[in-house]
C-alpha positions in Angstrom: 91.9 -174.0 59.5 93.6 -171.4 57.9 97.1 -172.2 59.4 98.6 -170.0 57.6 97.6 -167.7 59.9 98.1 -169.7 63.6 102.0 -170.0 63.6 103.8 -167.6 66.4 107.2 -168.1 65.1 109.5 -165.4 65.0 110.3 -164.5 61.2 112.4 -161.5 59.8 110.6 -158.2 59.0 107.4 -159.4 61.7 106.3 -162.4 59.5 104.4 -165.2 61.2 104.0 -168.0 58.7 106.7 -169.6 57.4 105.1 -170.6 54.2 104.6 -167.1 53.5 108.1 -166.4 54.4 109.8 -168.7 52.6 107.4 -167.8 49.1 108.5 -163.6 49.8 111.9 -164.4 49.6 112.2 -167.3 46.7 111.2 -164.7 44.7 114.3 -162.0 45.2 116.9 -165.3 46.4 119.9 -165.6 44.0 122.3 -168.4 45.1 124.9 -168.0 42.1 127.6 -166.8 45.1 126.9 -169.8 46.8 128.8 -173.2 46.6 125.4 -174.7 48.4 122.9 -174.2 45.6 120.5 -173.9 48.7 117.5 -172.3 46.4 117.7 -175.8 44.0 116.8 -177.8 46.7 114.1 -175.9 48.0 111.7 -175.4 44.7 112.1 -178.9 44.4 110.8 -180.2 47.6 108.4 -177.2 48.6 104.7 -177.0 49.4 102.6 -175.1 46.5 100.5 -175.0 43.5 102.8 -174.8 40.5 102.6 -178.4 39.9 101.0 -182.0 41.4 104.3 -182.4 43.3 104.2 -179.1 45.3 100.2 -179.5 46.0 101.0 -183.1 47.3 103.4 -181.4 49.8 100.9 -178.6 50.9 98.8 -181.2 51.9 101.0 -183.3 53.7 102.3 -180.0 54.8 98.6 -179.7 56.3 98.3 -182.6 57.7 101.6 -182.4 59.5 99.6 -179.3 60.8 96.9 -180.8 61.9 98.8 -184.3 63.8 101.2 -182.1 65.4 98.4 -180.0 67.0 96.8 -183.0 68.3 100.5 -184.3 69.6 101.2 -180.5 71.6 97.5 -180.9 72.5 98.0 -184.4 74.1 101.2 -182.9 75.8 100.1 -179.6 77.3 102.6 -177.7 75.4 101.4 -174.5 74.4 103.9 -172.4 71.9 102.6 -172.0 68.2 105.0 -172.6 66.0 103.1 -175.8 64.8 102.9 -174.1 61.0 107.1 -173.8 60.5 107.8 -177.4 61.7 105.3 -179.4 59.7 107.1 -177.2 56.8 110.6 -177.9 57.8 109.9 -181.5 58.7 107.7 -182.4 55.8 110.3 -180.6 53.2 113.3 -181.9 54.9 112.4 -185.8 54.3 113.2 -187.8 51.8 109.9 -188.7 49.5 109.7 -192.3 50.8 110.6 -191.8 54.5 107.4 -193.2 56.1 104.9 -191.2 58.0 105.9 -192.4 61.2 109.6 -191.3 60.7 108.7 -187.5 59.1 106.3 -187.0 62.4 108.9 -187.4 64.3 111.0 -185.1 62.8 108.2 -182.6 62.7 107.9 -183.4 66.3 111.3 -183.2 67.3 111.7 -179.4 65.3 108.8 -178.5 67.3 110.1 -179.1 70.7 112.7 -177.2 69.9 111.2 -174.5 68.9 108.8 -174.3 72.0 112.1 -175.0 74.4 113.5 -171.9 73.1 110.5 -170.3 73.1 110.3 -171.4 77.1 113.9 -170.3 77.4 113.2 -166.5 75.7 109.8 -165.8 78.1 110.8 -163.2 80.4 108.8 -164.4 83.1 111.5 -167.3 83.7 114.1 -165.6 82.5 113.5 -163.2 85.0 116.9 -161.2 84.6 114.8 -158.0 86.3 113.9 -159.1 89.3 117.1 -161.1 90.6 120.7 -161.5 90.6 122.3 -162.7 87.8 123.8 -166.0 89.3 119.9 -166.4 90.7 118.6 -166.6 87.2 121.3 -168.7 85.9 120.6 -171.5 88.8 117.0 -171.1 88.2 117.5 -171.7 84.2 119.7 -174.6 85.3 116.4 -176.2 87.5 114.1 -176.2 84.6 116.7 -177.4 82.4 117.4 -180.4 85.1 113.2 -180.9 85.3 113.1 -180.7 81.3 116.5 -183.3 79.9 116.0 -185.7 83.2 116.0 -188.5 80.8 119.7 -187.0 79.0 120.9 -186.8 82.6 120.1 -190.8 82.9 121.9 -191.4 79.6 124.9 -189.4 79.2 127.6 -190.3 81.4 128.5 -187.1 84.4 132.3 -187.0 82.5 130.7 -185.5 78.9 128.1 -184.0 81.2 131.1 -181.5 83.0 132.4 -181.3 79.3 129.9 -179.9 77.5 128.5 -177.5 80.2 126.0 -179.4 81.5 126.4 -180.8 84.6 123.6 -180.0 86.6 121.3 -182.2 89.1 117.5 -181.3 90.0 118.4 -181.2 94.1 116.1 -178.3 95.7 113.9 -178.7 92.7 110.7 -178.3 94.7 107.1 -178.9 92.0 105.7 -175.7 93.0 109.1 -174.1 91.1 107.8 -176.6 88.1 106.8 -173.8 85.7 103.7 -175.9 83.8 105.4 -175.3 80.6 108.3 -176.7 81.5 106.2 -179.6 82.9 104.9 -180.1 79.3 108.6 -179.8 77.4 110.0 -182.4 80.0 106.4 -184.7 78.8 106.8 -184.1 75.5 110.6 -185.0 75.2 109.7 -188.0 77.0 107.4 -189.0 74.7 110.2 -188.5 72.1 112.7 -190.6 73.3 110.1 -193.6 74.4 109.1 -193.1 70.4 112.4 -193.7 69.3 112.8 -197.6 70.2 109.9 -198.0 67.9 111.0 -196.4 64.5 114.5 -198.4 65.1 112.3 -201.8 64.8 110.5 -200.7 61.7 113.9 -199.0 60.1 116.5 -201.0 57.9 118.8 -200.7 61.1 121.3 -203.5 63.3 119.9 -203.5 66.2 123.5 -204.4 68.2 123.8 -200.4 67.9 120.3 -199.0 69.3 122.1 -198.5 72.5 124.6 -196.3 70.9 121.7 -194.4 68.9 119.9 -193.8 72.4 123.4 -192.4 73.5 123.9 -190.5 70.7 120.8 -188.6 70.2 121.0 -187.9 74.3 124.2 -186.7 74.0 123.7 -184.5 71.6 121.0 -183.1 73.1 123.2 -182.0 75.8 125.6 -180.6 73.8 122.9 -178.3 72.9 121.6 -177.8 76.3 125.3 -177.0 77.6 125.0 -174.1 74.5 121.6 -172.5 75.7 122.9 -172.2 78.8 126.2 -170.3 77.8 124.1 -167.8 76.1 121.8 -167.5 79.1 125.0 -166.8 80.9 126.0 -164.2 77.9 122.7 -162.3 78.1 122.5 -162.4 81.9 126.1 -160.4 81.4 124.2 -158.4 79.0 121.4 -157.3 80.9 123.5 -156.4 83.9 125.7 -153.7 81.7 128.9 -155.4 83.4 132.2 -156.8 82.6 131.6 -156.4 78.5 135.0 -157.3 78.6 134.2 -161.0 79.3 132.2 -161.8 77.1 132.9 -163.7 74.2 134.6 -162.9 70.3 133.3 -164.3 67.1 135.2 -167.5 67.1 134.6 -168.7 70.6 130.7 -167.3 70.3 129.6 -169.5 67.3 131.8 -172.5 68.8 128.7 -172.7 71.2 126.0 -171.2 69.0 126.7 -173.7 66.5 125.0 -176.4 68.3 121.9 -174.5 70.3 120.4 -173.4 67.3 119.7 -177.5 66.6 120.9 -178.8 62.8 123.1 -181.1 64.8 121.0 -182.3 67.0 118.2 -183.0 64.2 121.6 -184.4 62.4 122.1 -186.8 65.1 118.3 -187.9 64.8 118.2 -188.6 61.9 121.2 -190.6 62.2 119.7 -192.8 64.9 117.9 -194.0 61.3 120.9 -195.0 59.7 121.9 -198.5 59.7 125.2 -198.2 60.8 125.2 -195.2 63.1 128.4 -194.5 63.9 130.3 -194.7 60.7 127.5 -192.2 59.6 128.1 -189.8 62.2 131.9 -189.8 62.1 131.4 -188.7 58.5 128.9 -186.0 59.2 129.1 -184.6 62.2 131.7 -181.6 60.6 128.4 -181.0 57.9 126.3 -181.0 60.8 128.1 -178.3 62.3 128.8 -176.5 59.7 125.2 -176.6 58.9 124.4 -175.3 62.3 126.6 -172.7 62.0 124.8 -171.4 58.8 121.4 -171.5 60.5 122.9 -169.4 63.8 124.0 -166.9 61.3 121.2 -166.4 59.0 119.4 -166.0 62.4 121.3 -163.3 64.4 121.6 -161.7 60.5 117.7 -161.7 60.3 115.8 -161.4 63.4 118.6 -159.0 65.0 115.4 -155.8 66.2 114.1 -158.6 68.2 116.9 -159.8 69.6 118.1 -156.0 70.0 114.9 -155.3 71.6 115.7 -157.8 74.6 119.5 -156.7 74.7 119.9 -160.7 73.4 124.1 -161.5 72.7 124.2 -162.8 69.3 127.2 -162.3 66.4 125.9 -158.8 65.2 126.7 -157.2 68.9 130.2 -159.2 68.3 131.0 -157.5 65.3 129.7 -154.3 66.4 131.7 -154.8 69.4 135.0 -155.5 67.4 134.6 -151.9 65.7 134.1 -149.9 68.8 130.1 -149.4 69.4 127.8 -150.8 71.6 129.6 -150.1 74.4 126.7 -150.7 76.8 125.4 -153.6 75.2 123.1 -154.4 71.0 119.8 -152.0 72.3 122.6 -149.0 72.3 123.3 -149.5 68.2 123.0 -146.8 66.4 121.5 -148.1 62.9 124.8 -147.0 61.1 126.5 -149.6 63.7 124.5 -152.2 63.0 124.2 -152.0 59.0 127.9 -152.0 59.9 128.0 -154.8 62.1 125.5 -156.9 59.7 127.7 -156.2 56.5 130.6 -158.3 58.4 128.3 -161.1 59.5 126.7 -161.4 56.3 130.4 -162.4 54.7 130.2 -164.5 57.6 127.3 -166.2 56.7 128.4 -166.4 52.9 131.5 -167.9 54.0 129.6 -170.8 56.4 126.9 -171.5 53.2 130.7 -172.7 51.5 131.8 -174.4 54.0 128.8 -175.9 54.7 128.3 -176.8 50.8 132.6 -178.1 50.8 131.6 -180.6 53.6 127.9 -181.8 52.9 129.4 -183.0 49.1 131.5 -185.9 50.7 128.8 -187.5 52.5 127.2 -190.8 51.2 123.5 -190.6 50.9 121.3 -191.7 53.2 118.7 -189.9 55.6 121.0 -188.1 57.7 122.4 -186.6 54.6 119.1 -185.8 53.0 117.7 -183.9 56.1 120.8 -182.0 56.8 120.7 -180.6 53.4 117.4 -179.7 53.1 116.8 -178.5 56.7 120.1 -175.8 56.1 118.2 -174.9 52.6 114.7 -174.5 53.7 116.5 -172.2 57.2 117.8 -170.0 54.5 114.3 -169.8 52.6 113.0 -169.2 55.2 115.1 -167.0 57.5 117.2 -165.6 54.9 120.5 -165.9 53.0 122.0 -162.2 54.1 121.0 -160.5 50.2 119.3 -158.1 51.7 122.7 -156.2 53.8 124.9 -155.2 51.2 127.3 -152.4 50.9 126.4 -149.9 48.5 
């Protein structure tokens, strides 16, 4: 199996192989202007042929891809994000981590990728054949079905605060797409697997209830952010009330959680001996990491977002300068370039902020995974270096 050619993950410049994107970008990356030296971290953990360690990492990534295909087949999840998920999961894990913990991370990353594919699929977002409110109600029912375990664990008060207070009332079996049912099956399997990891790790059993709650709570926060983004996309699609769309500060407060970085940190935090203490210290850094990855995605995947008139930080920057009154699909090439320059500056600031908070963390599983997952995201998706004022 030549897994370099099978992945379907959207990457800059139309690339579909995360490993090829990594190799291409590292050839020109320069971290001299960042306080977070992510390139050195990537060179330390990436797969390749230059030395025995890179060769070993390559073997581990291939093993993870194979096992992930087996798992997604059992779950019935059809989306093709196995290569990118294996790369991020293996290369963001400590060398000494048990293989079962690495595969837990790999499966979780894949699930987030697949979930994002589902929420972006036109046949399920269905913005062309229904009203905005009908589309949002339908998406809420899908989310309630997929996240039913989260709804069972997180208190209604917290769910309302996170914009995830929904129920499955009125959801009929014929309304559930096979992909939605498969994603629910996969997420249930991840939740069911967690207690086994806690038994095998040097953790305090008295904290297991908190561990379960923390992971579910951050899933609810991520889902609430995705609901916000879907509502904003509905406004973009209708082309009405564009003034109601948020400005950058409000956008990034939500969008930094939809990208999955804080949720990744929460998952690995459950493997810490004292998760409450670690999460209290590490949450600000995880949120900064989410800001980095969200802006890197917005900046380097804008052409894809523009085709679907997706609301993101490039549109916000253009709107602030007086451009794109009718949506991101209407932006000219010059307007897009200027908006990207603004966003590239925001990304640079976010990378530096992440570096400042990262070095305040204690060594441990969560800080390691957080550091390397953000580093590899910048290496695969890009740090905005291509967008520089002439």
